[in-house]
N, C-alpha and C positions, 0 to 999 in steps of 0.2 A: 495584423491591420489595426490601426487606431482610428476608431470613429469618434469624431468630437459631436456630431449632431445628426439626427435624422430630421428632415423637414419635408411636410406634405403639403400639397396644394390640390385643390379641386375646382373646376371650372364648368359650371352647367350653362349651356347656351339654349336660350328659348326663342331667340329671333336673331337674324342677321340681315343687314341692310335694309331695315325697315320692314321686312317680311317675317312672318312666323317661321320657325324651323319646321320641318316636316314632322320632326319629332325631337323633343329635348336630347340633347347631346352632352354627355358627360366626359370630359377629358381630365385625367388626373397625372400627378407627377409625384413620385417618391425620391427624395434626394438624400445623399449621404454625403456629409462634408468629413473628409478622411484626411489624416496627415500623408504627406507625399515623402516617403523614405528616400526618393531620389532627387529631391529639391536641392538646388545649389550644386549639384555634382554633374560632371560630364561622364556619363555612363553609357556603354553600348549593351550591357546585359540588364535588361529590364525584366528578368524572369520573376523577381519577387513581386512586382506589379501585376503580372499576368495572372498570378494565383488569386488575386483579390477578385477577379472577375466572376468566378463561380459563386463565392460567398455573397457578394454584393448583388448579384443578379437574382439569387433566391431570396434574399432578404427584401430587397426593395420590390420585386414584382409581387409578393405577399402583402407588403404594405399598400402598394397601389391598388391591388385587387379588392382590398378591404373598403376602398373609397368608392368603388364602382357600384351602381345600382343593378347592372346586369353584366353579362359576360363580356370579356374584352374582345373587340373586333379588330382593332388596329393598335400598333405598338410603335415605339421608337426609343432611342437612348442617346445620352449626350454627356458631356463632361466639360467643365470649366477648370482649367489648370491654373493655380496661382502663378504668379510672375517669376518665381524661383524655379519653376519646372518647365518642361517643354511638352509640346502636343504629343510626342511619342508616349509620354508617361500615361496620358488618358487612352490612347490607342491600345497600349498594352493591357489596360484593364477592360476595355470595351469589346474588343474584337475576338481574341482567341477563344474566350471561355465563358462570356457573360450570356450569350444567346440561348445555350442549352437549357439552363435552369428557367429562363423566361418562357422559352417554348414549351417545356414540360409543365409549368404552371398554368398557362392558359389554354393548353391543348392546341394542336395544330402547328401552326407556324412555319408553314412551307415557304413563305417569302422571306426575303432578307429582311432584317431589322434596320430601318433607316437610322442613320446617326449623325451627329455633329459634334465637333471638338473645337474649342478655342482657348487661347490664353486670356486671362481676364483678372481684374482686381476686385476688391470688395464690392459687391452689388451689381456685378456685371449680369447682364441678361443673355440668355442663349435661346435660340430657336430650336426647338426639338422637331425634327421631321416625323411625321406619323404616317404609316402606311398599312393597308390590310395585312392581316397576320398569315393569310394564305394565298393571296393573289395580288402581286405587284402591280397589275394592270387595272385594279379596282379603283377608277378615278374618283368615286365618291369619297373614299377613305384617305385620299392624299390631302394631308392637313399639316398644320404646325401648331405646337403649343410653346408659348414663350414663358420662361421660367426665370426667376431671379430668386436667390437665397440670401436673405438679409445677413449681413456681417460675414459674408463668405464668398469667395474663397481668400483666405490670408495668403501671403506669398509662398508658404511651404505646405499649402493644402490643395486638395483636389475635390470639387463638388461632382458627384457621379449620380446620374439621373435615369430613372426608368420611367417612361411615360405610357399609359395605356388610355384608350378611348372605348366607349361602348356604341359608337357610331362613327360616321365620317362627318364632312362638312354639314352645318345645319340645314342648308337649302342647296344641294348640289344641282347645277344646271348645265354641266359640262361632261360630256362623255368622250370616249375614244373617237366617236363618230363626229364630234362637235358639239354646238349647243343643243340642248334638249330641254323640254319643259318639266318641271318637278312632277313626280308621280302622284303624290297625295300629301295632304296636310292633316296632321293629327290634332 
């Protein structure tokens, strides 16, 4: 696997919609810009890319955890494939093997890791869905982090992203039962 860059971002939210957050929420993303060995080729065998998932998952979750002030409560993953690749190239990296090292690193991880994949050019933005690591029905943690890696992906690259958060939406007011008032303000 040929890694060109590791790019990190951290977003701390103190207020939303003109109201203070119940507590500050930190959302982070660790992004690897890698060469796509399948770019420009019509391949059915993507096993080379599948193997990247374990190593990238372990490396990127470690980078992301280092940016969080507290333990990860929610997670997500995503990839942007350069124009000479196809979406299955990212799926091969994200789905078969990337989840286990992520779950091992943060502890728990009973819930599916939400993900998103797209084809895009340099400067493309991707919305990474976030969900609670152990409870897919924890509405407060259903969130999104938008990420753009400068100067990537080039046509023969893939940007692979692991996102973590130490909380959910900054001021959640919707539950499975419907609209609910916030519980407290910190």
